[in-house]
C-alpha positions in Angstrom: 0.0 0.0 0.0 1.3 3.5 -0.9 1.1 6.1 1.8 1.3 9.0 -0.6 0.4 9.1 -4.3 1.9 11.2 -7.0 -1.4 13.0 -7.3 -1.3 13.9 -3.6 2.1 15.4 -4.2 1.3 17.1 -7.5 -1.7 19.0 -6.1 0.1 20.1 -3.0 0.7 23.9 -3.0 4.4 23.4 -2.2 4.8 21.3 -5.3 2.7 23.7 -7.4 4.9 26.6 -6.3 8.4 25.3 -6.4 8.2 22.5 -9.0 6.0 24.8 -11.1 8.6 27.5 -11.3 11.4 25.1 -12.3 9.3 23.4 -15.0 6.3 21.2 -14.3 6.4 19.6 -17.8 10.0 18.6 -17.1 9.1 17.2 -13.7 6.2 15.1 -15.0 8.3 13.8 -17.9 11.1 12.8 -15.5 8.7 11.0 -13.3 7.4 9.1 -16.3 10.9 8.2 -17.5 11.8 7.2 -13.9 8.9 4.7 -13.9 10.1 3.0 -17.0 13.8 2.9 -16.0 12.9 1.7 -12.5 10.7 -1.1 -13.8 13.4 -2.2 -16.2 16.1 -2.0 -13.4 14.1 -3.7 -10.6 14.0 -0.5 -8.6 10.8 0.5 -6.7 8.9 2.6 -9.2 6.9 4.4 -6.5 10.0 5.9 -4.9 11.6 6.6 -8.3 8.6 8.5 -9.7 8.2 10.5 -6.5 11.9 11.5 -6.7 11.5 12.2 -10.4 8.6 14.5 -9.8 10.3 16.3 -7.0 13.9 16.3 -8.3 13.9 20.1 -9.1 11.8 21.3 -6.1 14.8 23.2 -4.8 15.4 25.4 -7.8 16.1 29.1 -7.3 15.1 31.5 -10.1 18.3 32.8 -11.6 17.2 35.9 -13.4 19.3 38.8 -14.7 17.4 41.8 -16.2 14.2 39.7 -16.4 15.8 36.8 -18.3 16.8 33.4 -17.0 20.6 33.4 -16.8 21.7 29.8 -17.4 25.4 30.6 -16.9 24.7 32.2 -13.5 22.7 29.2 -12.6 25.4 26.7 -13.7 28.0 28.6 -11.7 26.1 29.1 -8.4 23.4 26.4 -8.3 22.8 24.1 -5.3 19.2 23.3 -6.0 19.6 19.6 -5.2 20.6 20.4 -1.6 17.6 22.7 -1.0 15.4 20.3 -2.9 16.3 17.3 -0.8 15.4 19.1 2.4 12.2 20.5 0.9 11.2 17.1 -0.6 11.9 15.3 2.7 9.8 17.8 4.7 6.9 17.6 2.3 6.9 13.8 2.1 7.0 13.5 5.9 4.1 16.0 6.3 2.1 14.1 3.7 2.5 10.9 5.6 5.2 9.1 3.6 7.0 6.2 5.3 10.0 7.8 6.9 12.6 5.4 5.3 11.0 6.0 1.9 11.0 9.8 2.5 14.7 9.6 3.3 15.5 7.5 0.2 13.5 9.8 -2.1 15.2 12.9 -0.6 18.6 11.4 -1.1 17.7 10.6 -4.7 16.7 14.3 -5.1 20.0 15.3 -3.5 22.1 13.2 -5.9 20.2 13.5 -9.2 22.9 15.9 -10.4 26.5 16.4 -9.8 26.6 20.0 -10.9 27.4 21.3 -7.3 29.6 18.4 -6.2 33.4 18.5 -6.1 35.3 16.4 -8.6 35.3 12.7 -8.0 32.9 9.8 -8.2 30.1 8.8 -5.9 28.7 5.4 -5.5 25.0 5.9 -6.2 22.3 3.5 -5.1 20.1 2.0 -7.9 17.3 4.5 -7.0 19.6 7.4 -7.2 20.9 6.2 -10.6 17.4 5.8 -11.9 16.5 9.4 -11.1 19.7 10.8 -12.5 19.2 8.9 -15.7 15.6 10.0 -16.0 16.6 13.6 -15.5 19.4 13.3 -18.1 17.1 11.7 -20.6 14.8 14.7 -20.4 17.4 17.5 -20.4 17.8 20.0 -23.3 20.7 22.2 -24.1 20.9 25.5 -22.2 18.3 24.4 -19.6 15.5 24.6 -22.1 13.7 21.7 -20.5 12.8 24.1 -17.7 10.8 26.3 -20.2 8.5 23.6 -21.6 4.9 24.3 -20.7 2.1 22.0 -19.7 -1.4 22.9 -18.6 -2.6 21.8 -15.2 -5.3 19.3 -16.5 -2.8 17.6 -18.8 -0.2 17.3 -16.1 -2.7 16.0 -13.6 -4.0 13.4 -16.1 -0.5 12.2 -16.8 0.2 11.9 -13.0 -3.0 10.0 -12.5 -2.1 7.6 -15.3 1.3 7.1 -13.7 -0.3 6.4 -10.3 -2.4 3.7 -11.9 0.7 2.2 -13.6 2.5 2.1 -10.2 -0.5 0.5 -8.4 -0.8 -2.1 -11.2 2.9 -2.9 -11.0 2.8 -3.2 -7.2 -0.3 -5.4 -7.4 1.4 -7.7 -10.0 4.4 -8.1 -7.7 2.1 -9.1 -4.8 0.3 -11.6 -7.1 3.7 -13.1 -8.1 4.7 -13.5 -4.5 1.4 -15.3 -3.6 1.4 -17.6 -6.7 
């Protein structure tokens, strides 16, 4: 049983505000890609899609003279750090299992290496899924953050994804009892 659905997160005012300003179309697309990659990789798709949806919740708006300054963003960004804390707090408040909330927050934290010092991290399978899903949806110059999606379309795609997750989880339970 899932404590928190994607729809619960999507309609939450915190998600609407912070994910909305960093690109809701991108977030929904990353969640969908995370589902597919997770399923193929044997990773929990519920956790992967939640981390995919929330991965950019920590973005700050880097504007200069009314225009997004991608270079300023790339040089100064630490959105994954802020996003991990924001995602964790939101998930806990919404009633997510505490261990799941931590795993999702860590996947948000490590979905990008743009703020990390040189070197290699050993990512968990969940963290790899979210990073791959984000990379698969990126566009040059940060253009993926500019794609638009209307609320009804985004909500419908989130609801479809929730149904896919529920069906996947039910099929695993069936396999275990067979």
